[in-house]
C-alpha positions as CSV (number, residue, x, y, z in Angstrom):
1,M,17.9,7.9,-88.8
2,S,16.1,6.1,-86.1
3,S,17.1,2.6,-84.9
4,R,14.0,1.2,-86.5
5,S,14.6,2.8,-89.9
6,F,18.3,1.7,-89.8
7,R,17.3,-2.0,-89.1
8,Y,14.8,-2.0,-91.9
9,W,17.3,-0.4,-94.2
10,M,20.0,-2.8,-93.5
11,C,17.6,-5.9,-93.6
12,S,16.3,-4.9,-97.0
13,G,20.1,-5.0,-98.4
14,K,19.9,-1.1,-99.0
15,I,23.0,-0.1,-97.0
16,C,26.2,1.5,-98.2
17,G,24.4,2.0,-101.6
18,V,24.1,-1.7,-102.5
19,H,20.5,-2.5,-103.1
20,G,18.2,-5.5,-102.6
21,S,19.5,-8.7,-104.4
22,C,22.9,-7.1,-105.1
23,T,24.1,-7.9,-101.5
24,F,23.5,-11.5,-102.2
25,L,25.2,-11.3,-105.5
26,D,28.2,-9.4,-104.2
27,G,28.6,-12.0,-101.5
28,M,28.1,-15.0,-103.8
29,V,30.6,-13.6,-106.3
30,C,33.2,-13.0,-103.6
31,S,32.7,-16.4,-102.1
32,T,32.9,-18.2,-105.5
33,C,36.1,-16.4,-106.5
34,L,37.7,-17.1,-103.0
35,L,36.8,-20.6,-103.3
36,Y,38.3,-20.9,-106.8
37,V,41.6,-19.4,-105.7
38,L,41.7,-21.8,-102.6
39,R,40.9,-24.9,-104.7
40,R,43.3,-24.0,-107.5
41,L,46.1,-23.5,-104.9
42,K,45.1,-26.8,-103.4
43,I,44.5,-25.3,-100.1
44,V,41.1,-26.8,-99.6
45,S,39.1,-29.6,-101.1
46,F,35.6,-29.7,-102.2
47,T,34.9,-33.2,-101.4
48,N,35.9,-35.4,-98.5
49,S,39.2,-36.3,-100.0
50,D,42.7,-35.0,-99.9
51,P,42.9,-31.3,-101.4
52,S,46.1,-32.4,-103.3
53,V,44.2,-34.9,-105.6
54,P,43.7,-33.4,-109.0
55,S,40.3,-32.8,-110.2
56,D,38.8,-34.5,-113.2
57,S,36.2,-31.8,-113.7
58,L,36.0,-28.4,-115.3
59,F,33.9,-27.4,-112.1
60,F,36.5,-29.0,-109.7
61,V,33.6,-31.5,-108.9
62,P,32.0,-34.2,-111.0
63,F,29.1,-32.8,-113.0
64,R,26.7,-35.5,-111.4
65,L,27.4,-33.9,-108.0
66,L,26.7,-30.4,-109.4
67,L,23.4,-31.6,-110.6
68,R,22.6,-33.3,-107.3
69,T,22.9,-29.9,-105.5
70,T,20.3,-28.3,-107.6
71,P,17.7,-28.8,-104.8
72,L,19.8,-26.8,-102.5
73,S,20.3,-24.0,-105.0
74,L,16.7,-23.7,-105.6
75,S,15.9,-23.6,-101.7
76,Y,18.5,-21.0,-101.5
77,L,17.0,-18.7,-104.2
78,L,13.6,-19.3,-102.4
79,Y,15.0,-18.4,-99.1
80,M,16.8,-15.3,-100.5
81,L,13.6,-14.0,-102.1
82,A,11.2,-14.7,-99.1
83,S,13.9,-13.0,-96.7
84,M,14.2,-9.9,-98.6
85,E,10.4,-9.5,-98.9
86,S,9.7,-10.5,-95.2
87,V,11.1,-7.4,-93.6
88,R,8.7,-5.0,-95.3
89,G,5.3,-5.9,-93.9
90,V,5.8,-6.1,-90.2
91,N,7.4,-4.1,-87.5
92,V,10.8,-5.0,-86.4
93,P,10.0,-6.5,-82.8
94,M,7.3,-8.7,-84.5
95,Y,9.6,-9.7,-87.3
96,T,12.1,-10.9,-84.9
97,T,9.4,-12.7,-82.9
98,L,7.9,-14.4,-85.9
99,R,11.3,-15.4,-87.3
100,R,12.1,-17.2,-84.2
101,T,9.5,-19.7,-84.9
102,T,11.6,-20.9,-87.7
103,V,12.7,-23.6,-85.2
104,V,9.3,-25.3,-85.5
105,F,9.2,-25.3,-89.3
106,T,12.8,-26.7,-89.1
107,M,11.8,-29.5,-86.9
108,T,8.9,-30.1,-89.1
109,M,11.0,-30.1,-92.3
110,E,13.5,-32.6,-90.5
111,Y,10.7,-35.0,-90.1
112,F,9.3,-34.9,-93.6
113,L,12.6,-34.9,-95.4
114,A,14.9,-37.0,-93.2
115,K,12.2,-38.8,-90.9
116,Q,14.1,-37.2,-88.0
117,K,12.0,-37.6,-84.7
118,H,12.9,-35.7,-81.5
119,T,12.7,-36.5,-77.9
120,P,10.1,-34.7,-75.6
121,P,12.9,-32.6,-73.9
122,I,14.0,-31.3,-77.3
123,I,10.5,-30.6,-78.2
124,G,10.0,-28.7,-74.9
125,S,13.0,-26.6,-75.4
126,V,11.7,-25.6,-78.8
127,A,8.3,-24.8,-77.4
128,L,10.0,-22.6,-74.6
129,I,11.7,-20.6,-77.2
130,V,8.7,-20.1,-79.3
131,F,6.7,-18.9,-76.1
132,G,9.5,-16.5,-75.1
133,A,9.5,-14.9,-78.7
134,F,5.8,-14.1,-78.3
135,V,6.4,-12.8,-74.7
136,A,9.2,-10.6,-76.1
137,G,7.0,-9.2,-78.9
138,A,3.6,-9.2,-77.0
139,R,3.5,-5.3,-76.8
140,D,3.7,-5.0,-80.6
141,L,0.8,-7.4,-81.9
142,S,-0.1,-5.0,-84.8
143,F,-1.8,-7.7,-87.0
144,D,-0.9,-7.6,-90.7
145,A,-2.1,-10.6,-92.6
146,R,0.1,-10.3,-95.6
147,G,3.1,-9.4,-93.5
148,Y,2.7,-12.2,-91.3
149,A,2.2,-14.5,-94.1
150,I,5.4,-13.5,-95.9
151,V,7.4,-13.9,-92.7
152,F,6.0,-17.5,-92.3
153,V,6.9,-18.2,-95.9
154,A,10.4,-16.9,-95.1
155,N,10.5,-19.3,-92.1
156,I,9.4,-22.2,-94.3
157,T,12.1,-21.6,-96.9
158,T,14.7,-21.1,-94.1
159,A,13.7,-24.5,-92.8
160,V,13.8,-26.1,-96.2
161,Y,17.2,-24.6,-97.1
162,L,18.8,-25.8,-93.7
163,A,17.2,-29.2,-93.9
164,T,18.5,-29.5,-97.6
165,I,22.0,-28.6,-96.6
166,N,22.0,-31.3,-94.0
167,R,20.5,-33.9,-96.2
168,I,22.8,-33.2,-99.4
169,G,25.8,-32.6,-97.0
170,K,25.6,-36.0,-95.6
171,S,24.7,-37.9,-98.9
172,S,26.6,-36.2,-101.6
173,G,30.2,-36.6,-100.3
174,L,30.8,-32.8,-100.6
175,N,32.0,-30.8,-97.6
176,S,31.0,-27.4,-96.7
177,F,33.4,-25.7,-99.3
178,G,32.0,-27.9,-101.9
179,L,28.4,-27.2,-101.2
180,M,29.1,-23.5,-101.1
181,W,31.1,-23.7,-104.6
182,C,28.3,-25.6,-106.2
183,N,25.5,-23.4,-104.8
184,G,27.4,-20.3,-106.2
185,L,27.8,-21.8,-109.7
186,V,24.2,-22.7,-110.0
187,C,22.7,-19.6,-108.2
188,G,25.0,-16.8,-109.5
189,P,23.5,-16.6,-113.1
190,S,20.0,-16.6,-111.5
191,V,20.8,-13.9,-108.9
192,L,22.5,-11.8,-111.5
193,F,19.4,-12.0,-113.8
194,L,17.3,-11.0,-110.8
195,T,19.4,-8.0,-109.9
196,Y,19.1,-6.9,-113.6
197,I,15.3,-7.2,-114.0
198,Q,14.6,-5.5,-110.6
199,G,16.9,-2.6,-111.4
200,D,19.1,-3.1,-108.2
201,L,22.1,-3.6,-110.4
202,K,21.6,-0.3,-112.4
203,R,20.9,1.6,-109.0
204,T,24.1,0.1,-107.5
205,M,26.3,1.1,-110.5
206,E,25.0,4.7,-110.3
207,F,25.9,4.9,-106.5
208,P,28.3,7.9,-106.5
209,Y,30.6,6.4,-104.0
210,L,30.9,3.0,-105.5
211,Y,34.6,3.2,-106.5
212,S,35.9,5.2,-103.4
213,P,38.6,3.4,-101.5
214,G,36.6,3.5,-98.2
215,F,33.5,2.0,-99.8
216,M,35.3,-0.9,-101.5
217,A,37.2,-1.8,-98.3
218,V,33.9,-1.9,-96.3
219,L,32.2,-3.9,-99.1
220,L,35.1,-6.4,-99.4
221,F,35.3,-6.8,-95.7
222,S,31.5,-7.4,-95.5
223,C,31.8,-10.1,-98.3
224,I,34.5,-11.9,-96.4
225,L,32.3,-11.8,-93.1
226,A,29.5,-13.2,-95.3
227,F,31.8,-16.1,-96.6
228,L,32.7,-17.0,-93.1
229,L,29.1,-16.8,-91.9
230,N,28.1,-19.1,-94.7
231,Y,30.9,-21.4,-94.1
232,T,29.9,-21.7,-90.4
233,I,26.2,-22.2,-91.4
234,F,27.1,-25.0,-93.8
235,W,29.5,-26.6,-91.3
236,N,27.2,-26.6,-88.4
237,T,24.2,-27.8,-90.2
238,I,26.0,-30.7,-91.8
239,L,28.0,-31.5,-88.7
240,N,25.0,-31.3,-86.3
241,S,21.5,-30.6,-87.8
242,A,19.2,-28.2,-89.3
243,L,17.4,-27.7,-86.0
244,T,20.8,-27.1,-84.1
245,Q,21.7,-24.4,-86.7
246,S,18.2,-22.8,-86.1
247,M,18.9,-22.9,-82.3
248,C,22.2,-21.1,-82.8
249,G,20.4,-18.4,-84.7
250,N,18.1,-17.8,-81.7
251,L,20.9,-17.9,-79.4
252,K,22.7,-15.3,-81.3
253,D,19.8,-12.9,-80.9
254,F,20.3,-12.9,-77.2
255,F,23.9,-11.7,-77.6
256,T,22.9,-9.3,-80.2
257,V,20.5,-7.6,-77.8
258,G,23.1,-7.6,-75.0
259,I,25.8,-6.1,-77.1
260,G,23.5,-3.5,-78.5
261,W,22.4,-2.5,-75.1
262,V,26.1,-2.1,-74.1
263,L,27.2,-0.3,-77.1
264,F,24.3,1.9,-78.1
265,G,22.7,2.4,-74.6
266,G,19.7,4.4,-74.1
267,L,17.3,1.7,-75.1
268,P,14.0,1.6,-73.4
269,F,13.5,-1.0,-70.7
270,D,10.5,-3.4,-71.3
271,L,10.1,-6.3,-68.8
272,L,8.2,-8.5,-71.1
273,N,10.8,-8.2,-73.7
274,V,13.5,-9.0,-71.1
275,I,11.5,-11.9,-70.0
276,G,10.9,-13.2,-73.4
277,Q,14.6,-12.9,-74.2
278,G,15.4,-14.8,-71.1
279,L,13.1,-17.6,-72.0
280,G,14.5,-17.9,-75.4
281,F,18.0,-18.1,-73.9
282,L,16.8,-20.7,-71.4
283,G,15.2,-22.9,-74.2
284,S,18.4,-22.7,-76.2
285,G,20.5,-23.7,-73.2
286,L,18.0,-26.6,-72.4
287,Y,18.4,-27.8,-76.1
288,A,22.2,-27.8,-75.8
289,Y,22.1,-29.6,-72.5
290,C,19.8,-32.3,-74.2
291,K,22.0,-32.8,-77.1
292,I,25.2,-33.0,-74.9
293,K,23.4,-35.7,-72.6
294,G,22.1,-37.5,-75.9
295,K,18.4,-37.0,-75.0
C-alpha cells in the first residue's frame, strides 16, 4: 500500500477494520465510560468546583447545563461529518494545504461569535501560515470544485466547533471534562444511529479479527489516545482561544512531517514543500511570540 493510499485509508476511518463513523463512536463510548468512572470515584469534577461535592443530577451536571451544551454537540456532529467527507475529493497535499486555511475561518468565527478582534501582528502571522500552505501545495493544484468546497465546509465546521468550545467553556461553568461528558451524552445516540444507517456498524461487527486480543489492545490504546487528544483540545481552547488551538494544529504538521521524514525516509525532496513548511512554522512561531508579548 502506498503512503498516499494509507493516508486516505487512515483519514477516512477505515483502519484496523473500524469503518467511518465507528471510529468516532468508539472514541466517544470509551471517553464517556472513562469519565463516568472518574467522576463516580470523585477523581475529577465536571464543573469548576471541588470533585468531592456530591452531584444533584442523574447526569452529574444540572440538566440546564446539559441543554446549554447542545450547540457544542451539534457543531461537533457537523465537524465530524464534514471531516470524514473532506478527504475523499482532493489529493493529500492539497487536502493538507486547504485544511491549514482553517485558521482564517477560526479568526472569522471568533469575530462573529465573540466579537474577538486581533492585532495586525496576529493577522500577519495567520496570513504567513496560509501563504506557506499554498506554497507547500503549489505543485499539486489539481482543481476539483466539489472536493475543494467540501474541504472548505470542513474548515468552517472546525472553526465553529472550536469557537463554540471556547464560548461555552467560559460561560457555562463546565471544565474540559464536563464539556466532554455532555458532548458524549448528547452526541452518542446520534453517532450510533449514523453508524447504523450507513452500514459501518454492521461492517465493523463482521470484521474477522474484531475480538482478537491484539486488535482489542490496539483499539483500546487508540481510544485512550483519542481521549487525551480531545481533552487537550478542549483545555487549550478554553484556556487560550480557538485561534490558538488552530495554530497548534498547524504547528503539529511541521513536527509530523519531520518525524515522518526521519522514521520512514525515502521521501522525495521538494524545495517548494520545504519552503512552505518553513513559512508555516515561522508564522506559528510569530503568533506565539505575539501572544507572549501581549500584542
